[in-house]
py3Dmol code that shows the C-alpha trace and the ligand (Angstrom):
import py3Dmol

protein = """\
ATOM      1  CA  MET A   1     102.781 106.015  79.085  1.00  0.00           C
ATOM      2  CA  PHE A   2     105.148 105.681  82.015  1.00  0.00           C
ATOM      3  CA  PRO A   3     108.789 105.203  80.938  1.00  0.00           C
ATOM      4  CA  TRP A   4     109.296 102.261  83.311  1.00  0.00           C
ATOM      5  CA  SER A   5     106.258 100.544  82.064  1.00  0.00           C
ATOM      6  CA  ARG A   6     106.733 100.789  78.261  1.00  0.00           C
ATOM      7  CA  ARG A   7     105.203  97.688  76.845  1.00  0.00           C
ATOM      8  CA  SER A   8     107.266  95.518  74.537  1.00  0.00           C
ATOM      9  CA  ASP A   9     106.330  94.980  70.931  1.00  0.00           C
ATOM     10  CA  ALA A  10     106.571  91.258  71.356  1.00  0.00           C
ATOM     11  CA  ALA A  11     103.409  89.154  70.878  1.00  0.00           C
ATOM     12  CA  PRO A  12     101.204  88.898  73.982  1.00  0.00           C
ATOM     13  CA  GLN A  13     102.245  86.069  76.231  1.00  0.00           C
ATOM     14  CA  ALA A  14     100.184  83.161  77.490  1.00  0.00           C
ATOM     15  CA  ASP A  15      98.223  83.956  80.616  1.00  0.00           C
ATOM     16  CA  SER A  16     100.633  82.060  82.877  1.00  0.00           C
ATOM     17  CA  ALA A  17     103.822  83.609  81.507  1.00  0.00           C
ATOM     18  CA  PRO A  18     105.272  86.697  83.279  1.00  0.00           C
ATOM     19  CA  ARG A  19     104.593  89.908  81.510  1.00  0.00           C
ATOM     20  CA  ALA A  20     106.576  93.057  81.195  1.00  0.00           C
ATOM     21  CA  PRO A  21     105.317  95.700  83.635  1.00  0.00           C
ATOM     22  CA  GLY A  22     102.780  97.848  81.845  1.00  0.00           C
ATOM     23  CA  ASP A  23     101.805  95.220  79.333  1.00  0.00           C
ATOM     24  CA  LEU A  24      98.085  94.858  79.869  1.00  0.00           C
ATOM     25  CA  ARG A  25      97.251  93.605  76.420  1.00  0.00           C
ATOM     26  CA  GLY A  26      94.532  90.906  76.467  1.00  0.00           C
ATOM     27  CA  GLN A  27      93.459  91.865  79.962  1.00  0.00           C
ATOM     28  CA  VAL A  28      90.073  93.221  80.913  1.00  0.00           C
ATOM     29  CA  CYS A  29      89.706  95.976  83.496  1.00  0.00           C
ATOM     30  CA  VAL A  30      86.448  97.220  85.133  1.00  0.00           C
ATOM     31  CA  VAL A  31      86.555 100.607  86.851  1.00  0.00           C
ATOM     32  CA  SER A  32      83.549 101.724  88.810  1.00  0.00           C
ATOM     33  CA  GLY A  33      82.928 105.487  88.781  1.00  0.00           C
ATOM     34  CA  SER A  34      85.096 106.057  85.748  1.00  0.00           C
ATOM     35  CA  THR A  35      83.135 108.792  83.954  1.00  0.00           C
ATOM     36  CA  SER A  36      85.264 111.400  85.720  1.00  0.00           C
ATOM     37  CA  GLY A  37      88.202 112.123  88.023  1.00  0.00           C
ATOM     38  CA  ILE A  38      90.424 109.352  89.384  1.00  0.00           C
ATOM     39  CA  GLY A  39      88.359 106.516  87.906  1.00  0.00           C
ATOM     40  CA  LEU A  40      88.588 107.953  84.393  1.00  0.00           C
ATOM     41  CA  ALA A  41      92.362 108.484  84.836  1.00  0.00           C
ATOM     42  CA  LEU A  42      92.841 104.835  85.929  1.00  0.00           C
ATOM     43  CA  ALA A  43      90.615 103.573  83.100  1.00  0.00           C
ATOM     44  CA  ARG A  44      92.713 105.625  80.698  1.00  0.00           C
ATOM     45  CA  ALA A  45      95.932 104.250  82.159  1.00  0.00           C
ATOM     46  CA  ALA A  46      94.640 100.676  81.722  1.00  0.00           C
ATOM     47  CA  ALA A  47      93.434 101.314  78.167  1.00  0.00           C
ATOM     48  CA  SER A  48      96.615 103.119  77.128  1.00  0.00           C
ATOM     49  CA  HIS A  49      98.579 100.073  78.309  1.00  0.00           C
ATOM     50  CA  GLY A  50      96.469  97.697  76.171  1.00  0.00           C
ATOM     51  CA  ALA A  51      93.607  96.515  78.497  1.00  0.00           C
ATOM     52  CA  ASP A  52      90.028  96.400  77.293  1.00  0.00           C
ATOM     53  CA  VAL A  53      87.962  98.462  79.708  1.00  0.00           C
ATOM     54  CA  VAL A  54      84.467  98.692  81.166  1.00  0.00           C
ATOM     55  CA  LEU A  55      83.567 102.197  82.152  1.00  0.00           C
ATOM     56  CA  ASN A  56      80.864 102.971  84.700  1.00  0.00           C
ATOM     57  CA  GLY A  57      79.455 106.036  86.321  1.00  0.00           C
ATOM     58  CA  LEU A  58      76.959 108.825  86.203  1.00  0.00           C
ATOM     59  CA  GLY A  59      76.734 111.623  83.694  1.00  0.00           C
ATOM     60  CA  ASP A  60      75.270 112.905  80.477  1.00  0.00           C
ATOM     61  CA  PRO A  61      74.888 109.869  78.134  1.00  0.00           C
ATOM     62  CA  ALA A  62      76.182 111.741  75.092  1.00  0.00           C
ATOM     63  CA  GLU A  63      79.273 112.844  76.984  1.00  0.00           C
ATOM     64  CA  ILE A  64      79.893 109.347  78.331  1.00  0.00           C
ATOM     65  CA  GLU A  65      79.615 107.976  74.810  1.00  0.00           C
ATOM     66  CA  ARG A  66      82.135 110.570  73.575  1.00  0.00           C
ATOM     67  CA  THR A  67      84.560 109.519  76.313  1.00  0.00           C
ATOM     68  CA  ARG A  68      84.049 105.816  75.560  1.00  0.00           C
ATOM     69  CA  ALA A  69      84.560 106.263  71.807  1.00  0.00           C
ATOM     70  CA  GLU A  70      87.588 108.510  72.270  1.00  0.00           C
ATOM     71  CA  LEU A  71      89.282 106.008  74.612  1.00  0.00           C
ATOM     72  CA  GLU A  72      88.540 103.165  72.260  1.00  0.00           C
ATOM     73  CA  ALA A  73      89.923 105.009  69.218  1.00  0.00           C
ATOM     74  CA  SER A  74      92.964 106.563  70.879  1.00  0.00           C
ATOM     75  CA  CYS A  75      94.052 103.401  72.675  1.00  0.00           C
ATOM     76  CA  GLY A  76      93.078 100.792  70.086  1.00  0.00           C
ATOM     77  CA  VAL A  77      91.219  98.650  72.703  1.00  0.00           C
ATOM     78  CA  ARG A  78      87.653  97.668  73.282  1.00  0.00           C
ATOM     79  CA  VAL A  79      85.822 100.002  75.680  1.00  0.00           C
ATOM     80  CA  ARG A  80      82.316  99.324  76.937  1.00  0.00           C
ATOM     81  CA  TYR A  81      80.082 101.261  79.322  1.00  0.00           C
ATOM     82  CA  HIS A  82      77.823  99.820  81.994  1.00  0.00           C
ATOM     83  CA  ALA A  83      75.445 102.166  83.809  1.00  0.00           C
ATOM     84  CA  ALA A  84      75.205 100.267  87.112  1.00  0.00           C
ATOM     85  CA  ASP A  85      74.168 102.376  90.090  1.00  0.00           C
ATOM     86  CA  MET A  86      76.803 101.634  92.677  1.00  0.00           C
ATOM     87  CA  ALA A  87      74.159 102.062  95.370  1.00  0.00           C
ATOM     88  CA  ARG A  88      72.481  98.858  94.133  1.00  0.00           C
ATOM     89  CA  GLY A  89      74.180  95.531  94.789  1.00  0.00           C
ATOM     90  CA  ASP A  90      72.394  93.687  91.966  1.00  0.00           C
ATOM     91  CA  GLU A  91      73.486  96.267  89.399  1.00  0.00           C
ATOM     92  CA  VAL A  92      77.059  96.212  90.695  1.00  0.00           C
ATOM     93  CA  ALA A  93      77.201  92.425  90.244  1.00  0.00           C
ATOM     94  CA  ASP A  94      75.671  92.800  86.813  1.00  0.00           C
ATOM     95  CA  MET A  95      78.455  95.182  85.799  1.00  0.00           C
ATOM     96  CA  VAL A  96      81.049  92.509  86.671  1.00  0.00           C
ATOM     97  CA  ALA A  97      79.113  89.826  84.750  1.00  0.00           C
ATOM     98  CA  PHE A  98      78.792  92.240  81.788  1.00  0.00           C
ATOM     99  CA  ALA A  99      82.596  92.608  81.592  1.00  0.00           C
ATOM    100  CA  ARG A 100      83.008  88.869  81.300  1.00  0.00           C
ATOM    101  CA  HIS A 101      80.153  88.520  78.861  1.00  0.00           C
ATOM    102  CA  GLN A 102      81.124  91.418  76.625  1.00  0.00           C
ATOM    103  CA  LEU A 103      84.876  91.249  76.761  1.00  0.00           C
ATOM    104  CA  GLY A 104      85.451  87.613  77.620  1.00  0.00           C
ATOM    105  CA  ARG A 105      87.257  87.845  80.940  1.00  0.00           C
ATOM    106  CA  LEU A 106      87.993  89.941  84.013  1.00  0.00           C
ATOM    107  CA  ASP A 107      91.545  90.581  85.192  1.00  0.00           C
ATOM    108  CA  ILE A 108      91.473  93.875  87.028  1.00  0.00           C
ATOM    109  CA  LEU A 109      88.661  95.289  89.159  1.00  0.00           C
ATOM    110  CA  VAL A 110      89.040  98.872  90.345  1.00  0.00           C
ATOM    111  CA  ASN A 111      86.437  99.798  92.988  1.00  0.00           C
ATOM    112  CA  ASN A 112      86.585 103.531  92.710  1.00  0.00           C
ATOM    113  CA  ALA A 113      83.101 105.099  92.735  1.00  0.00           C
ATOM    114  CA  GLY A 114      82.599 107.386  95.674  1.00  0.00           C
ATOM    115  CA  ILE A 115      80.596 110.318  96.934  1.00  0.00           C
ATOM    116  CA  GLN A 116      80.945 112.701  99.786  1.00  0.00           C
ATOM    117  CA  HIS A 117      78.731 114.748 102.059  1.00  0.00           C
ATOM    118  CA  VAL A 118      80.173 117.251 104.538  1.00  0.00           C
ATOM    119  CA  GLU A 119      78.096 118.018 107.608  1.00  0.00           C
ATOM    120  CA  ALA A 120      78.288 117.816 111.388  1.00  0.00           C
ATOM    121  CA  VAL A 121      77.265 114.392 112.712  1.00  0.00           C
ATOM    122  CA  GLU A 122      74.353 115.690 114.749  1.00  0.00           C
ATOM    123  CA  THR A 123      72.561 116.950 111.672  1.00  0.00           C
ATOM    124  CA  PHE A 124      73.941 114.425 109.176  1.00  0.00           C
ATOM    125  CA  PRO A 125      70.974 113.279 107.083  1.00  0.00           C
ATOM    126  CA  SER A 126      70.152 109.526 107.292  1.00  0.00           C
ATOM    127  CA  ASP A 127      69.683 109.219 103.535  1.00  0.00           C
ATOM    128  CA  LYS A 128      73.162 110.666 102.863  1.00  0.00           C
ATOM    129  CA  TRP A 129      74.642 108.274 105.466  1.00  0.00           C
ATOM    130  CA  GLU A 130      72.982 105.271 103.820  1.00  0.00           C
ATOM    131  CA  LYS A 131      73.956 106.361 100.321  1.00  0.00           C
ATOM    132  CA  ILE A 132      77.598 106.964 101.158  1.00  0.00           C
ATOM    133  CA  LEU A 133      77.883 103.597 102.902  1.00  0.00           C
ATOM    134  CA  ALA A 134      76.210 101.907  99.924  1.00  0.00           C
ATOM    135  CA  ILE A 135      78.324 103.531  97.218  1.00  0.00           C
ATOM    136  CA  ASN A 136      81.654 103.904  98.986  1.00  0.00           C
ATOM    137  CA  LEU A 137      81.659 100.569 100.912  1.00  0.00           C
ATOM    138  CA  SER A 138      78.917  98.070 100.002  1.00  0.00           C
ATOM    139  CA  SER A 139      79.589  98.359  96.239  1.00  0.00           C
ATOM    140  CA  VAL A 140      83.142  97.237  96.935  1.00  0.00           C
ATOM    141  CA  PHE A 141      81.798  94.112  98.531  1.00  0.00           C
ATOM    142  CA  TYR A 142      79.272  93.348  95.752  1.00  0.00           C
ATOM    143  CA  ALA A 143      81.772  93.861  92.932  1.00  0.00           C
ATOM    144  CA  THR A 144      84.509  91.876  94.696  1.00  0.00           C
ATOM    145  CA  ARG A 145      82.150  88.999  95.489  1.00  0.00           C
ATOM    146  CA  ALA A 146      81.152  88.818  91.845  1.00  0.00           C
ATOM    147  CA  ALA A 147      84.725  89.139  90.524  1.00  0.00           C
ATOM    148  CA  ILE A 148      86.542  86.566  92.633  1.00  0.00           C
ATOM    149  CA  PRO A 149      85.019  83.376  91.078  1.00  0.00           C
ATOM    150  CA  ILE A 150      85.929  84.718  87.608  1.00  0.00           C
ATOM    151  CA  MET A 151      89.491  85.582  88.664  1.00  0.00           C
ATOM    152  CA  LYS A 152      89.929  82.204  90.407  1.00  0.00           C
ATOM    153  CA  ALA A 153      88.832  80.392  87.270  1.00  0.00           C
ATOM    154  CA  GLN A 154      91.352  82.385  85.249  1.00  0.00           C
ATOM    155  CA  GLY A 155      94.136  81.794  87.816  1.00  0.00           C
ATOM    156  CA  ARG A 156      94.992  85.441  88.325  1.00  0.00           C
ATOM    157  CA  GLY A 157      93.398  88.710  89.406  1.00  0.00           C
ATOM    158  CA  ARG A 158      93.998  92.175  90.705  1.00  0.00           C
ATOM    159  CA  ILE A 159      91.517  94.090  92.898  1.00  0.00           C
ATOM    160  CA  ILE A 160      92.279  97.695  93.683  1.00  0.00           C
ATOM    161  CA  ASN A 161      90.086  99.660  96.026  1.00  0.00           C
ATOM    162  CA  VAL A 162      90.370 103.440  95.843  1.00  0.00           C
ATOM    163  CA  ALA A 163      90.051 104.296  99.513  1.00  0.00           C
ATOM    164  CA  SER A 164      91.453 107.617 100.833  1.00  0.00           C
ATOM    165  CA  ALA A 165      93.714 109.168 103.408  1.00  0.00           C
ATOM    166  CA  HIS A 166      90.377 109.231 105.187  1.00  0.00           C
ATOM    167  CA  GLY A 167      90.606 105.438 105.366  1.00  0.00           C
ATOM    168  CA  LEU A 168      93.454 105.973 107.792  1.00  0.00           C
ATOM    169  CA  VAL A 169      92.683 109.210 109.580  1.00  0.00           C
ATOM    170  CA  ALA A 170      89.619 111.359 110.115  1.00  0.00           C
ATOM    171  CA  SER A 171      88.536 114.910 109.489  1.00  0.00           C
ATOM    172  CA  PRO A 172      85.506 116.588 111.085  1.00  0.00           C
ATOM    173  CA  PHE A 173      82.204 116.707 109.262  1.00  0.00           C
ATOM    174  CA  LYS A 174      82.845 113.617 107.140  1.00  0.00           C
ATOM    175  CA  SER A 175      81.581 110.858 109.409  1.00  0.00           C
ATOM    176  CA  ALA A 176      79.963 108.666 106.726  1.00  0.00           C
ATOM    177  CA  TYR A 177      82.834 109.034 104.302  1.00  0.00           C
ATOM    178  CA  VAL A 178      85.495 108.319 106.958  1.00  0.00           C
ATOM    179  CA  ALA A 179      83.542 105.363 108.285  1.00  0.00           C
ATOM    180  CA  ALA A 180      83.107 103.878 104.777  1.00  0.00           C
ATOM    181  CA  LYS A 181      86.744 104.396 103.817  1.00  0.00           C
ATOM    182  CA  HIS A 182      87.979 102.808 107.063  1.00  0.00           C
ATOM    183  CA  GLY A 183      85.629  99.924 106.215  1.00  0.00           C
ATOM    184  CA  VAL A 184      87.154  99.624 102.742  1.00  0.00           C
ATOM    185  CA  LEU A 185      90.596  99.108 104.285  1.00  0.00           C
ATOM    186  CA  GLY A 186      89.293  96.374 106.590  1.00  0.00           C
ATOM    187  CA  PHE A 187      87.494  94.687 103.718  1.00  0.00           C
ATOM    188  CA  THR A 188      90.675  94.909 101.561  1.00  0.00           C
ATOM    189  CA  LYS A 189      92.728  93.137 104.213  1.00  0.00           C
ATOM    190  CA  THR A 190      90.091  90.422 104.692  1.00  0.00           C
ATOM    191  CA  VAL A 191      89.761  89.658 100.963  1.00  0.00           C
ATOM    192  CA  ALA A 192      93.568  89.658 100.559  1.00  0.00           C
ATOM    193  CA  LEU A 193      93.823  86.879 103.149  1.00  0.00           C
ATOM    194  CA  GLU A 194      91.053  84.855 101.547  1.00  0.00           C
ATOM    195  CA  VAL A 195      92.525  84.932  98.019  1.00  0.00           C
ATOM    196  CA  ALA A 196      96.215  84.930  98.848  1.00  0.00           C
ATOM    197  CA  ARG A 197      96.771  81.424  97.435  1.00  0.00           C
ATOM    198  CA  ASP A 198      94.821  82.114  94.246  1.00  0.00           C
ATOM    199  CA  ASN A 199      97.223  84.482  92.556  1.00  0.00           C
ATOM    200  CA  ILE A 200      94.781  87.288  93.285  1.00  0.00           C
ATOM    201  CA  THR A 201      95.771  90.394  95.160  1.00  0.00           C
ATOM    202  CA  CYS A 202      93.543  92.965  96.808  1.00  0.00           C
ATOM    203  CA  ASN A 203      95.008  96.344  97.797  1.00  0.00           C
ATOM    204  CA  ALA A 204      93.833  99.838  98.583  1.00  0.00           C
ATOM    205  CA  ILE A 205      95.146 103.130  97.293  1.00  0.00           C
ATOM    206  CA  CYS A 206      94.803 105.992  99.777  1.00  0.00           C
ATOM    207  CA  PRO A 207      95.103 109.310  97.992  1.00  0.00           C
ATOM    208  CA  GLY A 208      95.330 112.662  99.732  1.00  0.00           C
ATOM    209  CA  TYR A 209      93.536 115.486  97.983  1.00  0.00           C
ATOM    210  CA  VAL A 210      93.350 115.162  94.194  1.00  0.00           C
ATOM    211  CA  GLU A 211      91.711 118.048  92.376  1.00  0.00           C
ATOM    212  CA  THR A 212      88.755 116.266  90.770  1.00  0.00           C
ATOM    213  CA  PRO A 213      85.058 117.222  90.512  1.00  0.00           C
ATOM    214  CA  LEU A 214      84.468 115.551  93.909  1.00  0.00           C
ATOM    215  CA  VAL A 215      87.025 117.826  95.545  1.00  0.00           C
ATOM    216  CA  LYS A 216      85.850 120.927  93.745  1.00  0.00           C
ATOM    217  CA  GLN A 217      82.363 120.223  95.165  1.00  0.00           C
ATOM    218  CA  GLN A 218      83.867 119.786  98.632  1.00  0.00           C
ATOM    219  CA  ILE A 219      85.599 123.117  98.399  1.00  0.00           C
ATOM    220  CA  ALA A 220      82.294 124.750  97.854  1.00  0.00           C
ATOM    221  CA  ASP A 221      80.572 122.672 100.606  1.00  0.00           C
ATOM    222  CA  GLN A 222      83.319 123.369 103.171  1.00  0.00           C
ATOM    223  CA  ALA A 223      83.275 127.058 102.359  1.00  0.00           C
ATOM    224  CA  ARG A 224      79.574 127.079 103.139  1.00  0.00           C
ATOM    225  CA  THR A 225      79.776 124.882 106.267  1.00  0.00           C
ATOM    226  CA  ARG A 226      82.699 126.813 107.709  1.00  0.00           C
ATOM    227  CA  GLY A 227      81.674 130.269 106.484  1.00  0.00           C
ATOM    228  CA  ILE A 228      85.008 131.005 104.792  1.00  0.00           C
ATOM    229  CA  SER A 229      86.136 131.647 101.227  1.00  0.00           C
ATOM    230  CA  LYS A 230      86.974 128.838  98.789  1.00  0.00           C
ATOM    231  CA  ASP A 231      90.633 129.979  98.658  1.00  0.00           C
ATOM    232  CA  LYS A 232      90.799 129.736 102.448  1.00  0.00           C
ATOM    233  CA  VAL A 233      89.358 126.203 102.306  1.00  0.00           C
ATOM    234  CA  VAL A 234      92.090 125.063  99.884  1.00  0.00           C
ATOM    235  CA  GLU A 235      94.875 126.713 101.801  1.00  0.00           C
ATOM    236  CA  ASP A 236      93.851 126.359 105.425  1.00  0.00           C
ATOM    237  CA  VAL A 237      91.623 123.248 105.408  1.00  0.00           C
ATOM    238  CA  MET A 238      92.293 120.894 102.501  1.00  0.00           C
ATOM    239  CA  LEU A 239      96.008 121.305 102.005  1.00  0.00           C
ATOM    240  CA  ALA A 240      96.600 122.171 105.637  1.00  0.00           C
ATOM    241  CA  ALA A 241      97.159 118.471 106.249  1.00  0.00           C
ATOM    242  CA  GLN A 242      99.061 117.808 103.031  1.00  0.00           C
ATOM    243  CA  PRO A 243     102.644 118.813 103.740  1.00  0.00           C
ATOM    244  CA  THR A 244     103.618 119.151 100.052  1.00  0.00           C
ATOM    245  CA  LYS A 245     100.892 121.792  99.738  1.00  0.00           C
ATOM    246  CA  LYS A 246     100.112 120.387  96.341  1.00  0.00           C
ATOM    247  CA  PHE A 247      97.170 118.408  95.102  1.00  0.00           C
ATOM    248  CA  VAL A 248      98.048 114.747  94.273  1.00  0.00           C
ATOM    249  CA  THR A 249      97.825 114.183  90.504  1.00  0.00           C
ATOM    250  CA  THR A 250      95.886 111.432  88.805  1.00  0.00           C
ATOM    251  CA  GLU A 251      99.067 110.532  86.875  1.00  0.00           C
ATOM    252  CA  GLU A 252     100.745 109.745  90.203  1.00  0.00           C
ATOM    253  CA  LEU A 253      97.887 107.449  91.138  1.00  0.00           C
ATOM    254  CA  ALA A 254      98.031 105.767  87.717  1.00  0.00           C
ATOM    255  CA  GLY A 255     101.732 105.043  88.348  1.00  0.00           C
ATOM    256  CA  LEU A 256     100.859 103.062  91.490  1.00  0.00           C
ATOM    257  CA  PHE A 257      97.949 101.376  89.722  1.00  0.00           C
ATOM    258  CA  LEU A 258     100.267 100.114  86.962  1.00  0.00           C
ATOM    259  CA  TYR A 259     102.651  98.698  89.530  1.00  0.00           C
ATOM    260  CA  LEU A 260      99.907  96.961  91.492  1.00  0.00           C
ATOM    261  CA  VAL A 261      98.371  95.287  88.426  1.00  0.00           C
ATOM    262  CA  SER A 262     101.748  94.104  87.086  1.00  0.00           C
ATOM    263  CA  ASP A 263     103.477  90.840  87.951  1.00  0.00           C
ATOM    264  CA  LEU A 264     105.939  92.878  90.040  1.00  0.00           C
ATOM    265  CA  GLY A 265     103.018  93.690  92.308  1.00  0.00           C
ATOM    266  CA  ALA A 266     102.299  90.010  93.048  1.00  0.00           C
ATOM    267  CA  SER A 267     103.425  90.170  96.697  1.00  0.00           C
ATOM    268  CA  ALA A 268     101.743  93.456  97.446  1.00  0.00           C
ATOM    269  CA  ASN A 269      98.575  92.130  99.075  1.00  0.00           C
ATOM    270  CA  GLY A 270      96.183  93.482 101.677  1.00  0.00           C
ATOM    271  CA  ALA A 271      98.134  96.735 101.807  1.00  0.00           C
ATOM    272  CA  SER A 272      97.018 100.319 101.799  1.00  0.00           C
ATOM    273  CA  PHE A 273      99.273 102.616  99.767  1.00  0.00           C
ATOM    274  CA  SER A 274      99.283 106.235 100.809  1.00  0.00           C
ATOM    275  CA  ILE A 275      99.796 108.784  98.049  1.00  0.00           C
ATOM    276  CA  ASP A 276      99.039 111.883 100.127  1.00  0.00           C
ATOM    277  CA  GLY A 277     102.066 114.146 100.078  1.00  0.00           C
ATOM    278  CA  GLY A 278     102.924 113.077 103.647  1.00  0.00           C
ATOM    279  CA  TRP A 279      99.518 113.796 105.183  1.00  0.00           C
ATOM    280  CA  THR A 280      99.237 110.524 107.155  1.00  0.00           C
ATOM    281  CA  ALA A 281     102.910 110.583 108.125  1.00  0.00           C
ATOM    282  CA  GLN A 282     102.008 113.189 110.733  1.00  0.00           C
TER     283      GLN A 282
END
"""
ligand_1 = """\
44
LIG
P 84.520 112.232 90.997
O 83.299 112.847 91.563
O 85.342 112.942 89.989
O 84.200 110.804 90.429
C 83.363 109.901 91.135
C 82.859 108.880 90.114
O 81.921 108.042 90.789
C 82.108 109.501 88.939
O 82.389 108.798 87.731
C 80.657 109.351 89.347
O 79.779 109.318 88.242
C 80.742 107.991 90.041
N 79.564 107.753 90.838
C 79.070 108.482 91.874
N 77.957 107.933 92.332
C 77.730 106.817 91.609
C 76.728 105.808 91.582
N 75.702 105.811 92.442
N 76.861 104.780 90.699
C 77.887 104.769 89.796
N 78.861 105.701 89.769
C 78.745 106.698 90.644
O 85.452 111.863 92.258
P 86.985 111.437 92.448
O 87.618 112.483 93.261
O 87.551 110.983 91.159
O 86.765 110.186 93.448
C 86.976 108.869 93.014
C 87.288 108.009 94.254
O 88.497 108.527 94.826
C 86.226 108.110 95.334
O 86.038 106.830 95.902
C 86.837 109.060 96.331
O 86.335 108.846 97.612
C 88.314 108.712 96.197
N 89.199 109.790 96.667
C 89.184 110.995 96.076
C 90.051 111.971 96.559
C 90.164 113.309 95.930
O 90.814 114.174 96.509
N 89.542 113.540 94.779
C 90.934 111.696 97.615
C 90.889 110.424 98.196
C 90.006 109.493 97.696
"""
view = py3Dmol.view(width=600, height=400)
view.addModel(protein, "pdb")
view.setStyle({"model": 0}, {"cartoon": {"style": "trace"}})
view.addModel(ligand_1, "xyz")
view.setStyle({"model": 1}, {"stick": {}})
view.zoomTo()
view.show()
């Protein structure tokens, strides 16, 4: 738990009353792509601060069930899993409806699922392009479209889109990913304007490199594409742009997440928050 966000032991307040930062009791949070990496870290942050959580993502069913049960037991909240494929709009919308149906409401939507493929544009496979656009961009639309009516009816909502430094700047060989993440930032701003009077905010988090399974895979892919060692990829390619020369941690992302979902984050709307060690300051 973050020291500045320690939740009080007082009884949960009515929905309309201001809450202490970090008090997510009684709230319901859906995190797409939360079976690993950043999504799992944000789901854990939400659960450890009292929110009921819907997990989503790919993986071995037994392992996912272990994660779900562990989160539920260690945080004392309800945790459900929905297996929606983020490449399918109908399943994405069903995941949002499931949260409301199973847990009674929906307060926080984290659009986090994402995939990557690293290849020069002239040989970039069409199916990879379509899949990256579907999972990294269109799923954000489908989930948000389904969530807003629920949030409006409740009088409050928080939508957080996990974009990337690649929503702001490009790197070679990542055309689909960069296009999708730039699209996420445009979508975030548009939604923010549409819901600004409804006590709903929509923001994007733009991490630099975080060492998760997605990045470990990229290290291997880049080493192959560029014909250099994995160590060289980390040193000269990945963290070349990250002035701190350190991977961003999921705890640092969770800190921003807890701010954005709190009442203190009410005026942060339509923004993209860089947590990239200074990468996009250059
Ligand atoms: P990860 O591979 O660890 O996790 C990705 C999650 O998405 C997993 O739970 C996976 O099962 C899920 N997923 C993938 N395809 C899916 C599908 N079709 N349907 C449902 N779920 C699916 O990756 P991560 O690094 O934690 O990335 C999470 C998000 O953060 C992505 O949007 C990524 O673009 C973004 N991001 C990551 C980094 C980084 O350095 N790791 C940096 C910037 C942005």
